[in-house]
C-alpha positions in Angstrom: 0.1 0.0 -0.4 1.2 3.5 -0.6 1.1 6.3 2.4 1.6 9.6 2.6 2.8 11.9 6.0 2.9 15.1 6.9 5.7 16.0 10.0 4.1 19.2 11.5 4.4 21.1 14.8 1.3 22.9 16.5 1.0 25.9 15.6 2.0 28.0 18.8 3.5 31.1 18.5 7.2 31.8 19.6 7.2 28.0 18.5 6.9 27.8 14.8 8.8 29.6 12.1 11.3 31.2 14.5 13.4 32.3 11.5 11.1 34.8 10.4 11.9 37.4 13.2 12.2 40.1 13.0 10.5 40.1 9.8 7.3 38.9 11.3 6.3 39.1 15.1 5.7 35.8 16.6 1.9 35.8 16.0 2.1 36.3 12.0 5.1 33.8 11.9 2.2 31.0 13.9 -0.2 32.2 11.2 1.8 31.7 8.3 2.9 28.2 9.6 -1.3 27.5 10.3 -1.7 28.3 6.4 1.3 26.2 5.2 0.1 23.0 7.2 -3.4 23.8 5.9 -2.3 23.6 2.3 0.1 20.9 3.1 -2.6 18.7 4.8 -4.9 19.3 1.1 -2.0 18.5 -0.9 -1.9 15.2 1.8 -5.7 14.3 1.3 -5.9 15.2 -2.6 -2.7 12.5 -3.1 -3.4 9.0 -4.5 -1.8 7.5 -1.6 -4.5 4.8 0.0 -3.4 5.8 3.7 -2.5 9.3 5.0 -1.1 10.6 7.9 0.0 14.1 10.2 2.5 13.2 12.9 2.7 16.0 15.1 6.1 16.6 17.0 3.4 16.9 20.0 0.0 16.9 21.3 -1.8 20.6 19.8 -2.8 22.1 23.0 -5.2 24.8 23.7 -2.9 27.9 22.8 -2.2 26.3 19.0 -3.8 27.5 16.2 -6.8 25.4 15.2 -5.8 23.1 12.2 -8.7 21.2 10.7 -7.8 17.8 9.5 -9.0 16.9 6.3 -11.6 13.4 6.5 -9.1 10.3 6.0 -5.7 11.8 7.7 -5.6 10.1 10.9 -3.1 11.6 13.5 0.0 10.4 15.4 2.8 11.8 17.4 6.5 11.6 16.6 8.6 9.5 18.4 12.4 9.4 18.9 14.9 11.8 20.3 15.7 13.7 17.1 14.9 14.4 13.7 16.6 11.2 12.1 15.0 9.0 15.0 11.3 10.0 14.6 11.9 9.4 10.4 13.1 6.3 11.0 10.7 5.7 13.5 7.9 6.8 11.2 8.9 4.5 8.4 8.7 1.8 10.8 5.2 2.3 11.1 4.2 3.2 7.3 6.2 0.1 5.5 4.7 -2.7 7.3 4.5 -5.1 4.4 6.3 -6.0 1.2 5.5 -3.8 -1.6 4.3 -1.0 0.6 5.9 2.7 -0.4 5.9 5.4 1.9 6.6 9.6 1.5 7.2 12.1 4.2 7.0 15.9 4.3 7.3 18.6 6.3 5.2 21.5 6.2 7.5 24.2 5.1 7.3 23.8 1.1 4.5 26.3 -0.2 5.2 24.5 -3.9 3.9 21.5 -2.6 1.1 19.8 -4.3 -0.6 16.4 -4.6 1.2 15.6 -7.8 4.8 16.0 -6.0 3.8 13.0 -3.8 2.3 10.7 -6.1 5.4 11.5 -8.3 7.5 10.6 -5.4 5.9 7.6 -4.8 5.9 6.7 -8.4 10.1 7.3 -8.7 10.1 4.3 -6.1 9.7 1.9 -9.0 13.0 1.7 -10.1 14.3 3.3 -7.0 15.1 2.2 -3.1 15.0 6.4 -2.3 13.1 9.4 -3.7 14.2 12.6 -2.2 13.2 16.2 -2.9 16.0 18.5 -2.9 15.2 22.1 -0.9 16.9 24.9 -1.9 18.7 25.7 1.6 20.4 22.3 1.6 18.1 20.2 3.2 14.9 17.9 1.6 11.6 18.9 1.1 10.4 14.9 0.7 11.7 11.7 1.4 10.1 8.5 0.3 11.4 5.0 0.8 9.7 1.4 -0.2 12.0 0.1 3.0 13.0 0.7 6.6 16.7 2.3 6.0 17.5 3.8 9.4 20.7 4.1 8.2 19.9 7.2 6.5 18.7 9.3 9.6 22.1 8.3 11.7 24.3 11.3 12.4 22.9 13.9 10.2 23.2 17.3 11.1 19.5 18.2 10.8 19.1 21.9 10.1 22.2 22.4 8.6 23.0 22.8 4.8 24.3 19.6 4.7 21.2 17.7 5.5 20.6 16.7 2.0 24.4 15.9 0.8 24.8 13.6 4.1 22.1 11.9 3.1 23.0 10.6 0.2 26.1 9.8 1.4 24.5 7.3 3.9 22.3 6.3 0.9 25.6 5.1 -1.4 26.9 3.5 1.6 24.1 1.3 2.4 23.9 0.2 -1.4 20.5 2.3 -1.9 20.0 3.5 -5.1 18.2 7.5 -5.1 16.0 9.1 -7.4 16.0 12.9 -7.1 12.9 15.0 -7.8 13.1 18.8 -8.8 14.2 21.4 -6.3 11.9 23.6 -4.3 12.1 26.4 -1.9 10.9 25.9 1.7 9.7 29.1 3.6 11.7 29.7 6.6 13.6 32.9 6.7 12.7 36.5 5.9 14.5 36.3 2.3 12.5 33.2 1.6 9.3 35.6 2.4 10.6 38.3 0.5 11.4 35.8 -2.7 7.9 34.4 -2.8 6.0 37.8 -2.1 8.1 38.9 -5.3 7.1 36.4 -7.1 3.6 36.2 -6.5 3.2 39.7 -6.7 4.8 39.1 -10.2 2.7 36.5 -11.4 5.5 34.0 -11.9 3.8 32.1 -8.7 1.1 31.4 -7.2 1.1 30.5 -3.6 -1.6 27.9 -2.5 -4.9 29.4 -1.1 -4.4 29.3 2.5 -1.1 30.6 2.7 -2.5 33.4 -0.6 -5.4 34.2 1.9 -2.6 34.9 5.1 -0.3 36.5 2.9 -3.2 39.0 2.0 -4.4 39.4 5.6 -1.1 40.5 6.4 -1.0 43.1 3.7 1.8 41.2 1.8 -0.1 40.6 -1.3 -2.6 42.9 -2.7 -6.3 41.6 -2.1 -7.6 39.1 -4.2 -10.1 40.8 -7.6 -13.4 40.0 -7.2 -14.9 37.7 -9.7 -16.4 39.7 -12.3 -15.1 43.2 -11.6 -14.5 45.5 -14.2 -10.9 46.4 -15.4 -9.7 49.8 -16.1 
C-alpha cells in the first residue's frame, strides 16, 4: 500500500517559524505556519495514496492555532530523540508489508502539491529512495520502499548538509536514489521576500490558505472579485 505522511508542529506563537523574526512577529509567523499546514494537508488529502497521516511533534495544546484535519487523514505522534530517529520510527510504522511505499513531507514548502507526492512514490518503482531537494541544502520530501534507518543516523539536522549527508549514507548502504525537483522552503525573511515578489509578479501562485494569509498581512494585494471591471 502507498502511504503519505506530514511531519508538523502545533502552530504555537514563538515555537514555529522563529527564523522569520524580526520580519514577522511571532503571532504572524504562527499564522503563516498554520496556513502552510492547511495547504500541506490539502495536498496530502488529494494524493492518490491509500492512507494518509499527520505526525505531530507533540499533541496540539489549547494555545495552538486551530488546524482542521481533512477526512481520511489520521493523526499520530512523532517518537524519537531527534528528527532522524523520528523519521526512522515513522517509516517503520508506514512500511509494514512487502510492496509498501511511503513518503514523508514537512509543512515548510509552499510549492508542495499532491502531484509531488504521487510522483515521488512512482519513482520508487526503480529506486530505493526518492528525495526532493530543498534550495537550502535540506530536503522537502523523502520516500522509501523499505525501512532504511541508516539514512537518518548522525545527520546534522537543520544544516545545509542534510541532503548531502543523506545521499552519502544512501551510497554507503547501497541504496539507489531518485532525485526530484528542487523547491524552496519558507523559513527565513529572504524566503518570504522571494515568495512575495514572485507572487506579485505573477510568476508563482501561492496555495490558497497561504495566499489568504499573505493578503491578511498586507504582503499581497487583495484578490480581485470575480467579474470585477478592469480599467
